[in-house]
N, C-alpha and C positions, 0 to 999 in steps of 0.2 A: 736740767732742772727736774726735781722730783715733783709730781703733781698728784695731790690727794683729793678725796672727796669725803664729805661728812654729812650726817644726818641730824636734822633739828627735830623731826617728828612733831610736827606742829599741825593740830587739827584746827585750822583757822576758822574762826567763827563757829566752830563745832558743826561744821556743814556736812561732815561724813561720819561713819562710825569709826571709833578708835581702831577697830580691827582693819578696816579698809585702808586707813592711813598707814598702819604698820605694813600691810601687804605691798602697798605702792612703794614705800621706801626700801623694803627688802628687795624688791624687783630690780630697782637700779643698782643697789649695792651688789648684788650677785653678778650683774652684768660688768660692774666695774672691775671685778676680780679678773675676768677673761680679757678685758680691754686694756690693761696695762696700767691702771692706777697703782700709785705706790702704796696708798692704804685706804681703808674704808673706816670711817669714824662715826662716833655718836656722842652727843652731849648728855648731861644729866640735868633733869629738872623735874619739879614735883608741883602738884596741886593745881595746875592751870593748863588743861589740855589745849586751849586756844592759843597758848603760847609755845609750850613744848611739854612732851609727856613721856620721857624715858627715865623712870625712877632708878634704874639700875643698868648703866651702859655696859658694864662688864658681862652682864646676863645677855643682853642683846648681842654683843660682839662674840660671845661663846657660840651662839646660834649661827652667826654669820661665818665664824671660823670653821664650823663643822660642814658648811656648805661651799667652802672656798679652798683654794690651794696656793694662791700666788700673793695676793695683796696682804699687807700687814693690817692689823686691827688696832685702832687708835682710840683711847678714851679721851674725847675732846670736850668736857674734861670731867674727872671725878672731883666733886666740890668737897674739899678736905673738911671744912668745919661741920658738915653734915654726916660725916662718916668716921667711924673708929679707925684709927691708924693701923692697928694690927689686922683688922678685917680688910682694909685696903690692900695690905701687903699680901694676904692670903689669896684674895680675889685676883689680883694682878698676876700672882705667881701661877695660879691655877689656869687663868686665861692664856698665859705664855705656854703652858703645857698643852693645853687643848688645841692651841693654834700652832703647834710644832715650832715655837720660838718666834712667832710673828707679832707678838704683842708690843704696842708702844703705849707707855703710861703718860697720859696728860692729866694735869691737875689744875684746879682753880680754887678761889676762895668764896665765890658767890656774891650776888648783888641784890637780890630781890628780898624786900623786907618780909613779904608774905612767906616765902620759903623758910627763913629764919624762924619766924614765928610758928610756922607749922611744925618745926622740929623742937621748939621750945629753947632756942639758942639766941642769946643776946647778940645782935648783929654787930654791935661795937666791939665784940670780942674776936671778930673774924680774923684780923690780921695776926694777933697773937696765936690763935688756934691754928691758922694755916702755917705760920712759921715753925711752930713746934711740931705739928703733924708732918710737914713736909720733910723735915730733917730726919724724924723717925722712920719714915716710909722709904726714903731714899737709902738710909743705912740698912734697913731691914731687907730691902730687895737685894743688897750687895752681901750682907753678912749671913743671911739665912736664918736670922732670928730677929725678934722685935723686942725692944725695952725702951723705957723712958721714965723719967722722974720730974717731968715739968709741971707747970701750973695746972694744965687741963688734962694731961694724959699720963697718969701714973700707971706704968705698965711693967710688971715684972717680966724678966726675959722668958720668952717662949719660942720654940722653934718653928719654922715655917715649912710645911710640907703639903703639896709637892714644891720643891725648890724651883726657882726660875731656871730656865734652861741655859741662860747666859747672863752676863752683866747688862744692867739697863743704862749703863753709860752709853750716851749716843742715841738712846731711844726713849728719852724722858722729855716731856714738854710742860710748859706752864702757861696758862692764859695770863696776859698782862694788858689790862686795859686802863691802868692808871700808873703814874710815875713810880709809886712805891712797889707796885707789883712787877714792873719792868726791872727795877733794881733787885727785887727778891729773886727773879729768875736768873739774873746775872750771878748773883752771889751763890745760888744753888748750883750752878754750873750746868744748867739745862737750857733747851731751846725755848725762846720766847714765842708765844703764839698769840695773835690778835684777830679779833673780828673787826673788819674794816668798818669805820664809822664816818669817815670824811676824807678830806684832801691828805694825801700821803705826806706832802712836804711840811705841811704846818701842824697837822694833828698827830700822825703816827711817827714821823722821822725822829722828833725829839726824844720820844719814849725809846725807840730803838737804839739811839745813841746812848742814852742812860744805861740800858741793858748791856750794850757792848763795853761801856766804860766799867761798870760793876763787875762784869765778867773778867776783864783784863786785870783789874785791881786785886780780885780774889784769886784767880786761877793762873795768871801770868801768860795768858795766850789769847787767841781771837776767839770770840764767841761763835757758836753754831749759826747757820743762816736762820733768820726768823721764819716762822710760818704765818701766812696770812689768809684769812678766811673771807671769801666773797660770796654773796648772793649773786648768782650768774644767771643769764639767760642769752642764748645764742640763736639767731634767726638770719636768714639770708637777706631779708629786707631790713634796712637800718630803721625805718620808721616803725615797723612792727616790733622790732626788738626794743625800741624806746618806749613804745606804748605799753607793751607787756611788763618791762621792767619797772616803769613808773606805777603801774597798777600794783603789781605783786610785791616788789621791794618796798613800796609805799605801805602796803598792807602790813607787811612784816614789821616795819618800823613803828607803825601805830600800835601794834601788839607789844612792842617793847616799851613804848611810852606808858601803856596801861599796866603791863606786868611789873616793870621796875619803878613805876610812879616817877617818871622823869619830871613831871610837872609839880612834884611835891617839894617840900623844904626840909625833909628829914635827913637828906645827905649832909646838910650843913652842920647838923648837930650830932651826927653819928661818927664815932672814932674810926678813922681810917677811910672815910668815904668823901672827904671834903671836895676832892677833885671832880666828883660826879655832880656836884652842885652846878657846874658849868652847863649841863644840859638844861636846866631850868632857866638859868640866865640867858642861854641862847634862844630858848623858846620865847621868853619875855621880851628879849631885845629885837629879834628878827621876825618873830612869828612862827607858828607851827608849820606852816606851808613851806616857808623858806628852809627851815631845818630839815624837813623831809626831803626837799630838793637836794640839800647838801649830802645827806645820807645816800640818796638814790645814786647820785653821780660819783660817790666815793667808791661804789662797787664796779666791777669789771663785767660789762655786758655789751652786746652789740652783734654786728656781723662777724664772722670768723676774722676777717682782716682788721676790723676794728678792735677786736679783743686781743689779738696778737700785738697790734701797736700799743695798746694800753699797758700790756705786760712789759713790753720793751721800755716804755716810759717809766713804769715803776721801777724796773731794774736799774735804769740809769740814776734814779733818785736814791734808792736804798742799797744797791749792790745785790749780792746773791740773796735770794729768798725761796721759799717753797710755798706754792699756791695751794689752798684748799678750797675746792669748789662745792657750793651748796646748790643743788638743782631744784629742790622742793621746798617751798616756803610761801607764806602769805596766800594760800589757796591755789598756788601753782603746783599742779600734780597731774597724774594720769598721762594721756597722750601728749599734752602740751609740754610738760616737763621732759617726757621721754624724747620728744623731738629735738628739744634743745640739747639734751644729753648726746643724742646721736650725732648732731652737726658738730658740737664741741669736740666730741671724741674723735670724729673722723678727720677734722680739718684744723682744729686748734691744738689738741693734745700732743700730736707728734711734733709740732713746731716748738711748743714749750719744752718738751723733753730734750730737744736738741739745743735749746737756748743756753 
């Protein structure tokens, strides 16, 4: 099993300087290179440091690439409706060269209304924009030139230099948090990637199966293993692991509720986002505290033994998958996050890699 780590770069409650948050995230990222993680990743988000603040993950990963030698560098993810497809191809190709061929291209379509508004882009256009841009980018990374004549991106043919060092087949991922995104990942022929939101069997497995079916129908073979992103915390004492997880994972989920407006009604009327209206329905039906509890318990945290058992249970449900660990979130940083990383890396990581 390949085990990855990624960075959310969240300045929770704006309790630290932005600079200190970056230094804290960079420190663990550099350690992950020496400790055998498959990749080091970073998300893209804008305008809300209390949720996440990396406006250009290719730039962040270029810095990481220059200070590492082993781990791949993974954009988890470039949000395509907010970026020009030609520039995405150029940036990913450049990152591939600067990292000596270690780049993994991850993409997504975006969810926060405030970010679409900040870019002056209609959120209801995101599915069409994503589909059009994704095909252009995937073709461009293979062909060495970018062109398009679609509704949103009329691009005359232009060459890409530096060219990628190798094909991106097998090293491209797509965030899929809704059924239509899962199907899109399958049709594109790339690996599905999901941020864990709740129970695997009822919440995520149906979308994974839709992804696999779309891949089989389109490409005539079996889909790559999905990648699953967990907010994690590892401690030798089970009660302390639970206490810290409930505090900090709960903090992070509340920042999601605020950033994405999960309590709002706009998803119902926004083209391509009807499935996200379930978040408000769940909050209304069960109450926010219960929804937070579901979210916290969907993640994999605990003692080393508990975490290994949870990964074995997940594998029994979904089959092969690749975990992506998040060690810093919701105010969890510094020595506490580093201690969790140390214990996970020494006692959980080797077992997962052999699983």
